[in-house]
Phi, psi and omega in degrees: 000127179255130175231161180290160178296327177298310180297317180300316178298318179296319180292319177301315178301318178297313179304317179293319180298319182288347174254021172066034169293153183253152171048054182284130179230136170248125176249127173276106182254010186300329180274350184236005182215148177257351186262348179199164176264324185220146164253137167245122185238135176213168181240158173222156185279334183225163177298322179298320178293322177301312180296315181297317178298319180298310181296315181298316182296313181297322177295315183294318179294319178298315181293315186283318188241359184055039180245134173252152177297146173278343177200155180206134178228126177236130173282158187300332183260005183054052176259334179206109178249140181237133176237119184254114176258017180087281181280339179230128178245127183253131176245119176245113188239148167296145184309319182294320177292322179300315180292320183291317185271338173043058181305318182299325179291322178296323181257035186294346178272000176271151181277131178264135181266123183297149181304318181301324181291310182289332175293316180295321183291338186243014189303327182289351178260010181292138174286344190254037174050044174064023175264115179280146178276000000 
C-alpha cells in the first residue's frame, strides 16, 4: 500500500499519540530540506518510554505498511532516538532533551500541522475503532 508522505506522517503521529507520547509535532520541511518531507517530533517522560515508543512505532509501521526504517539512531541511554523512513523522519526525545535541543526552533521556518488536522487525516488507522479522545 502506497500513501503520501503527508498521510504517513499523520499516521505516525497518531500511532505515537495512542501510546501516550507527549507534545507531538509534525513539521512540513519539504520546502526547506532536501532529505525529507516531514519531521514527527514527540517527547517522553523517561528513557524507558523513549525506548518503548521507538520499538512500538517501528513494529506498528512494519505491520501496517510493510516499511522498515532506512536508518535508525538510538543513543545508549535512550534520550533521543531517531527513526528515518526517508520521506518522514521521527524524533523521539526525553522531555529534557526536547527542551534543550529545541528542534522546532531550529526549523521555525517549517510549517507545523495542527493536531486536529493530523488526527482527522489518520482516523482510519486508530486502534480505538475511530473513537476520538
